[in-house]
C-alpha positions as CSV (number, residue, x, y, z in Angstrom):
1,X,-16.5,13.6,18.3
2,X,-14.0,13.1,21.1
3,X,-11.7,10.0,21.4
4,X,-11.6,8.6,25.0
5,X,-9.8,5.4,25.9
6,X,-9.7,4.2,22.3
7,X,-13.4,4.7,22.1
8,X,-15.4,7.2,20.1
9,X,-18.7,8.9,21.1
10,X,-21.6,7.9,18.9
11,X,-21.5,9.1,15.3
12,X,-25.2,9.9,15.5
13,X,-25.8,12.4,18.4
14,X,-29.2,13.0,20.1
15,X,-29.6,16.3,18.2
16,X,-29.4,14.4,14.9
17,X,-32.2,12.1,15.8
18,X,-35.6,13.5,14.6
19,X,-38.6,13.3,16.9
20,X,-40.2,11.3,14.1
21,X,-37.7,8.4,14.8
22,X,-40.1,6.2,16.7
23,X,-40.7,2.5,16.7
24,X,-43.9,0.6,16.0
25,X,-44.7,-2.5,18.1
26,X,-43.6,-4.6,15.1
27,X,-40.2,-2.9,15.1
28,X,-39.8,-3.3,18.8
29,X,-40.4,-7.0,18.4
30,X,-38.0,-7.2,15.5
31,X,-35.2,-5.4,17.3
32,X,-35.9,-6.9,20.7
33,X,-32.6,-8.6,21.1
34,X,-30.8,-5.3,20.6
35,X,-33.2,-3.4,22.8
36,X,-32.5,-5.5,25.9
37,X,-28.7,-5.0,25.6
38,X,-27.6,-2.1,27.7
39,X,-24.9,-1.2,25.2
40,X,-27.5,-0.7,22.5
41,X,-30.9,-0.2,24.1
42,X,-33.6,2.1,22.7
43,X,-31.2,5.0,22.3
44,X,-28.7,3.0,20.2
45,X,-31.5,1.5,18.1
46,X,-32.8,5.0,17.4
47,X,-29.3,6.0,16.3
48,X,-29.3,3.1,13.9
49,X,-32.6,4.1,12.5
50,X,-31.5,7.7,12.0
51,X,-28.2,6.6,10.3
52,X,-27.5,6.8,6.6
53,X,-24.8,4.2,5.4
54,X,-23.5,4.0,1.9
55,X,-22.4,0.6,0.5
56,X,-20.2,0.9,-2.6
57,X,-20.7,-2.4,-4.4
58,X,-23.3,-5.1,-3.9
59,X,-21.0,-8.0,-4.7
60,X,-19.1,-10.4,-2.4
61,X,-18.6,-7.9,0.5
62,X,-21.7,-5.9,-0.2
63,X,-23.9,-8.9,0.0
64,X,-23.5,-9.6,3.8
65,X,-23.1,-5.9,4.5
66,X,-26.5,-5.1,3.0
67,X,-28.3,-8.0,4.6
68,X,-26.9,-7.6,8.1
69,X,-27.1,-3.8,8.2
70,X,-30.7,-4.1,7.1
71,X,-31.5,-6.7,9.7
72,X,-29.8,-4.5,12.3
73,X,-32.2,-1.7,11.5
74,X,-30.1,0.9,9.8
75,X,-32.6,3.5,8.6
76,X,-31.2,4.3,5.2
77,X,-28.9,2.2,3.0
78,X,-27.5,3.7,-0.1
79,X,-26.3,1.2,-2.7
80,X,-23.9,1.8,-5.6
81,X,-23.4,-0.7,-8.4
82,X,-23.4,-0.9,-12.2
83,X,-23.2,-4.6,-12.8
84,X,-25.8,-7.4,-13.4
85,X,-26.0,-10.7,-11.6
86,X,-24.1,-13.5,-13.2
87,X,-24.0,-17.2,-12.4
88,X,-20.4,-16.8,-11.4
89,X,-21.5,-14.4,-8.6
90,X,-23.7,-16.9,-6.8
91,X,-20.8,-18.8,-5.1
92,X,-20.3,-15.9,-2.7
93,X,-22.7,-13.0,-3.4
94,X,-25.5,-14.4,-1.3
95,X,-27.8,-11.3,-1.5
96,X,-28.6,-12.5,-5.1
97,X,-30.2,-15.7,-6.2
98,X,-30.5,-17.9,-9.3
99,X,-33.7,-16.2,-10.3
100,X,-31.8,-12.9,-10.3
101,X,-29.3,-13.8,-13.0
102,X,-29.3,-11.1,-15.7
103,X,-31.0,-8.5,-13.4
104,X,-29.2,-5.4,-12.2
105,X,-27.5,-6.1,-8.9
106,X,-29.0,-3.0,-7.4
107,X,-32.6,-4.2,-8.1
108,X,-31.8,-7.7,-6.8
109,X,-30.1,-6.3,-3.6
110,X,-32.9,-3.9,-3.0
111,X,-35.6,-6.6,-3.2
112,X,-33.6,-8.9,-0.8
113,X,-33.1,-6.0,1.7
114,X,-36.8,-5.1,1.6
115,X,-37.7,-8.7,2.2
116,X,-35.3,-8.8,5.3
117,X,-36.5,-5.5,6.7
118,X,-39.3,-3.4,5.1
119,X,-38.5,-0.6,7.5
120,X,-35.2,0.2,5.8
121,X,-35.2,3.0,3.1
122,X,-33.0,1.8,0.2
123,X,-31.5,4.5,-2.1
124,X,-30.1,3.3,-5.4
125,X,-27.2,4.9,-7.2
126,X,-26.9,3.0,-10.6
127,X,-23.8,3.4,-12.7
128,X,-20.1,3.5,-12.3
129,X,-18.8,5.2,-9.2
130,X,-16.2,7.7,-10.4
131,X,-14.8,11.1,-9.6
132,X,-17.6,12.7,-11.5
133,X,-20.2,11.6,-8.9
134,X,-18.2,10.4,-5.9
135,X,-18.4,13.6,-3.8
136,X,-22.1,14.2,-4.6
137,X,-23.1,10.7,-3.5
138,X,-20.9,10.4,-0.4
139,X,-21.6,13.7,1.2
140,X,-25.2,12.6,1.9
141,X,-24.2,9.7,4.1
142,X,-22.8,9.3,7.6
143,X,-20.5,6.3,6.9
144,X,-19.1,4.8,3.7
145,X,-18.4,1.0,3.6
146,X,-16.1,0.0,0.8
147,X,-17.1,-3.2,-0.9
148,X,-15.1,-2.6,-4.1
149,X,-12.8,-5.0,-5.8
150,X,-10.4,-2.7,-7.8
151,X,-7.7,-0.3,-6.8
152,X,-8.9,2.7,-8.8
153,X,-12.3,2.8,-6.9
154,X,-10.6,2.0,-3.6
155,X,-8.3,5.0,-3.8
156,X,-11.2,7.2,-5.0
157,X,-13.4,6.1,-2.1
158,X,-10.6,6.8,0.4
159,X,-9.7,10.3,-1.0
160,X,-13.4,11.4,-1.2
161,X,-14.0,10.2,2.4
162,X,-10.9,12.1,3.6
163,X,-11.9,15.3,1.8
164,X,-15.5,15.1,3.1
165,X,-14.6,14.0,6.6
166,X,-16.4,10.6,6.4
167,X,-15.4,7.3,8.1
168,X,-14.5,4.6,5.6
169,X,-15.0,0.9,6.7
170,X,-12.6,-0.9,4.5
171,X,-12.4,-4.5,3.5
172,X,-10.7,-6.6,0.8
173,X,-10.5,-10.3,-0.1
174,X,-8.4,-12.6,-2.2
175,X,-8.3,-16.4,-2.4
176,X,-8.2,-17.4,1.3
177,X,-7.1,-14.0,2.9
178,X,-8.9,-10.9,3.9
179,X,-8.3,-7.5,5.4
180,X,-10.4,-5.0,7.3
181,X,-10.0,-1.6,9.0
182,X,-11.6,1.7,9.6
183,X,-10.0,4.7,7.9
184,X,-11.0,8.0,9.3
185,X,-8.5,10.8,8.8
186,X,-9.9,13.0,11.6
187,X,-9.0,10.2,14.1
188,X,-6.3,8.2,12.5
189,X,-4.7,7.0,9.3
190,X,-6.3,6.7,5.9
191,X,-5.9,4.0,3.2
192,X,-3.1,6.0,1.5
193,X,-1.2,6.1,4.8
194,X,-1.0,2.3,4.5
195,X,-0.7,2.1,0.7
196,X,0.4,5.4,-0.8
197,X,0.3,4.0,-4.3
198,X,-1.2,0.9,-5.9
199,X,1.0,-2.0,-6.8
200,X,2.3,-2.2,-10.4
201,X,-0.3,-3.3,-13.0
202,X,-0.6,-7.1,-13.1
203,X,1.2,-7.6,-9.8
204,X,-2.0,-8.4,-7.9
205,X,-4.5,-10.7,-9.8
206,X,-8.2,-10.0,-9.5
207,X,-10.5,-12.5,-7.9
208,X,-11.7,-13.4,-11.4
209,X,-8.1,-14.5,-12.1
210,X,-7.0,-15.9,-8.7
211,X,-10.3,-17.0,-7.2
212,X,-11.8,-16.4,-3.8
213,X,-13.2,-18.9,-1.2
214,X,-16.9,-18.4,-1.2
215,X,-17.4,-17.9,2.5
216,X,-14.5,-15.4,2.8
217,X,-16.4,-12.2,1.8
218,X,-19.1,-13.2,4.4
219,X,-16.5,-13.1,7.2
220,X,-14.9,-9.9,6.1
221,X,-18.2,-8.2,5.2
222,X,-19.6,-9.1,8.6
223,X,-16.6,-7.4,10.2
224,X,-17.2,-4.3,8.2
225,X,-20.9,-4.3,9.1
226,X,-19.9,-4.7,12.8
227,X,-17.6,-1.7,12.6
228,X,-20.4,0.4,11.0
229,X,-22.8,-0.5,13.8
230,X,-20.2,0.4,16.4
231,X,-19.5,3.8,14.9
232,X,-23.1,4.7,14.7
233,X,-23.9,3.6,18.3
234,X,-20.6,4.5,19.9
235,X,-20.1,1.0,21.4
236,X,-16.8,-0.8,21.6
237,X,-13.4,0.2,20.1
238,X,-13.4,0.8,16.4
239,X,-10.6,-0.5,14.2
240,X,-9.2,3.0,13.6
241,X,-5.4,2.7,13.4
242,X,-5.6,-1.1,13.2
243,X,-5.5,-3.4,10.2
244,X,-7.0,-6.9,10.8
245,X,-5.5,-9.7,8.6
246,X,-7.4,-12.9,8.3
247,X,-6.1,-16.3,7.0
248,X,-8.9,-18.7,6.4
249,X,-6.6,-21.7,5.8
250,X,-5.0,-21.3,9.2
251,X,-8.1,-19.8,10.7
252,X,-6.0,-17.0,12.3
253,X,-6.5,-13.4,12.8
254,X,-3.6,-11.0,13.1
255,X,-3.5,-7.3,13.8
256,X,-1.1,-4.6,12.6
257,X,-1.0,-1.2,14.2
258,X,-1.2,1.7,11.7
259,X,0.2,5.2,12.1
260,X,-0.9,8.3,10.3
261,X,1.7,9.2,7.7
262,X,2.7,12.9,7.8
263,X,3.7,12.6,4.2
264,X,0.4,11.1,3.1
265,X,-0.6,12.8,-0.2
266,X,-4.2,13.3,0.9
267,X,-4.3,13.5,4.8
268,X,-0.7,14.4,5.5
269,X,0.7,17.7,6.7
270,X,1.2,19.0,3.2
271,X,-1.3,17.1,1.0
272,X,-1.0,17.4,-2.8
273,X,-4.6,16.0,-3.3
274,X,-7.0,18.7,-2.2
275,X,-9.8,17.6,-4.6
276,X,-10.6,14.3,-6.2
277,X,-10.2,16.2,-9.5
278,X,-6.5,16.4,-8.7
279,X,-6.1,12.7,-9.4
280,X,-6.7,10.4,-12.4
281,X,-7.8,7.2,-10.6
282,X,-8.1,5.1,-13.7
283,X,-4.7,6.0,-14.9
284,X,-3.3,5.6,-11.4
285,X,-4.1,1.9,-11.5
286,X,-3.5,1.4,-15.2
287,X,0.2,2.2,-14.9
288,X,0.0,5.6,-16.4
289,X,0.9,7.4,-13.2
290,X,3.9,6.3,-11.2
291,X,4.7,3.5,-13.6
292,X,6.4,3.4,-16.9
293,X,4.0,3.0,-19.8
294,X,4.5,0.2,-22.2
295,X,5.4,1.2,-25.8
296,X,5.0,-2.3,-27.2
297,X,2.1,-2.6,-29.7
298,X,0.5,-6.0,-29.9
299,X,-1.9,-6.9,-32.6
300,X,-5.2,-8.7,-31.8
301,X,-6.7,-11.6,-33.6
302,X,-10.5,-12.0,-33.3
303,X,-12.2,-15.3,-32.4
304,X,-13.8,-15.6,-35.9
305,X,-10.4,-15.3,-37.7
306,X,-8.7,-17.6,-35.3
307,X,-11.5,-20.2,-35.7
308,X,-11.1,-20.1,-39.5
309,X,-7.4,-20.4,-39.2
310,X,-7.7,-23.5,-37.0
311,X,-10.3,-25.0,-39.4
312,X,-8.3,-24.7,-42.6
313,X,-5.0,-26.0,-41.1
314,X,-3.2,-22.7,-40.9
315,X,-2.7,-23.1,-37.2
316,X,-0.7,-20.7,-35.1
317,X,1.0,-21.8,-31.9
318,X,-1.7,-21.4,-29.2
319,X,-0.3,-20.3,-25.8
320,X,-2.5,-20.4,-22.8
321,X,-1.3,-18.2,-19.9
322,X,-4.0,-19.1,-17.4
323,X,-3.4,-21.1,-14.2
324,X,-3.4,-24.9,-14.2
325,X,-6.7,-24.9,-12.3
326,X,-8.3,-22.9,-15.1
327,X,-6.7,-25.2,-17.8
328,X,-8.5,-28.1,-16.1
329,X,-11.9,-26.4,-16.6
330,X,-11.6,-25.7,-20.3
331,X,-9.0,-25.0,-23.0
332,X,-8.6,-24.5,-26.8
333,X,-7.6,-27.7,-28.5
334,X,-3.9,-28.0,-29.2
335,X,-2.9,-25.2,-26.9
336,X,0.2,-25.2,-24.7
337,X,0.0,-24.1,-21.1
338,X,2.6,-21.7,-19.6
339,X,1.0,-19.8,-16.7
340,X,1.8,-16.0,-16.8
341,X,3.9,-16.1,-13.6
342,X,6.1,-18.7,-15.2
343,X,6.5,-17.0,-18.6
344,X,9.6,-15.0,-17.7
345,X,11.5,-18.2,-17.0
346,X,9.9,-20.4,-19.7
347,X,9.6,-18.2,-22.8
348,X,12.6,-19.9,-24.2
349,X,10.5,-23.0,-24.8
350,X,8.4,-21.1,-27.4
351,X,9.1,-21.3,-31.1
352,X,10.8,-18.2,-32.4
353,X,9.8,-18.6,-36.0
354,X,6.1,-19.4,-35.7
355,X,3.1,-17.1,-35.1
356,X,2.0,-17.2,-31.5
357,X,-1.6,-16.5,-30.4
358,X,-1.8,-15.9,-26.6
359,X,-5.1,-16.3,-24.7
360,X,-6.5,-16.3,-21.2
361,X,-9.9,-16.1,-19.6
362,X,-10.8,-12.6,-20.6
363,X,-7.8,-11.1,-22.4
364,X,-6.0,-9.1,-19.7
365,X,-3.3,-11.5,-18.8
366,X,-2.7,-12.6,-22.4
367,X,-2.2,-9.0,-23.4
368,X,0.5,-8.6,-20.8
369,X,2.1,-11.9,-21.9
370,X,2.0,-10.8,-25.5
371,X,3.7,-7.5,-24.6
372,X,6.4,-9.4,-22.7
373,X,7.0,-11.7,-25.6
374,X,7.3,-8.9,-28.1
375,X,9.8,-7.2,-25.8
376,X,11.9,-10.4,-25.9
377,X,12.0,-10.4,-29.7
378,X,9.0,-12.6,-30.6
379,X,7.6,-10.5,-33.5
380,X,4.8,-12.8,-34.6
381,X,2.7,-12.5,-31.5
382,X,-1.1,-11.8,-31.4
383,X,-3.5,-11.5,-28.5
384,X,-7.0,-13.1,-28.4
385,X,-9.2,-10.3,-26.8
386,X,-12.0,-11.6,-24.6
387,X,-10.2,-14.9,-24.1
388,X,-12.2,-18.1,-23.5
389,X,-15.3,-16.1,-22.5
390,X,-15.5,-14.4,-25.9
391,X,-14.7,-17.7,-27.6
392,X,-17.6,-19.3,-25.8
393,X,-19.9,-16.4,-26.9
394,X,-18.9,-16.2,-30.5
395,X,-17.5,-19.6,-31.5
396,X,-18.2,-22.5,-29.2
397,X,-21.2,-22.1,-26.8
398,X,-20.4,-25.6,-25.3
399,X,-17.2,-24.2,-23.8
400,X,-17.9,-23.6,-20.1
401,X,-17.5,-20.2,-18.6
402,X,-16.2,-19.6,-15.1
């Protein structure tokens, strides 16, 4: 696949298109707006039908990806996911509907794709995408499109694509900002050339903690889908060596030029990662590799015990470390709000001689806060695992979830 004038020849070559790849009259009518474009035409549409694209994740980014690639006529879409549809998904994951709440996302996405285009073959890969199955799944596809939302899987996707020689259409979203690029080590940099290691644990909040504008994954996912179509058909200039940054509040796109890093641990001149077995991807993003492990032990308090304590008047000091916007949605009665980013400056406001119970939405931020307080000499600190979500499940079902 030669590079000429920042363009690539089509990923799917004529020799890879079976003679069985033909179109019915219904398909010709369906793809008519593609077929009359000289850049696509019948040959380009055949390439799309012969293509096999893997979508890792059927959430915010995977939703527009699955629908638009199906509508475009990609012959085979592989879907990877382990989750079920939740009400909180529906604000942005438009491939799923209210009737799908509680269903596996793979089944919901498959049904929606089949409704959009029954000529698409959908292959389901249920379960967690990890280094035990990554290579086996990826090697059977032409392109991988990354719709994941965590660093561990993002690095795994990148490394597996580099080692197997696959292009990786990357996208990420947070609050009002998004990124997109195409990482293909044979033609340019990979994800590790840009980010050799993940940020320290807790430095970057998840979308569940920081939120995301509902339309944002639609914008970034459509860009990823566009890059996939371009790679398959060979039209236009792919975003290899370019990182697109999008700010929805300012409605501005910026572009950064990326260079291949000769010191890259997976695609550099002397790579240390020669197999995905060489890396512990969960530990990499849990702070066990490249970051100092915490030796502080924090005791948990379960919702039932805390409820009994609150009921009999043996109240601990309740510390809420969520953001003010979350505090406005729901809270435990009598709690004090100090958002986690402010705790390092405001911990002196806390009582030093009283037991403190720290909570958040799901328990992750509160665990970090409790560890921090213990390191500052607060010995009577306990964490509420599961946070307000578990409290709603086990103690107060009227407490709203978000």
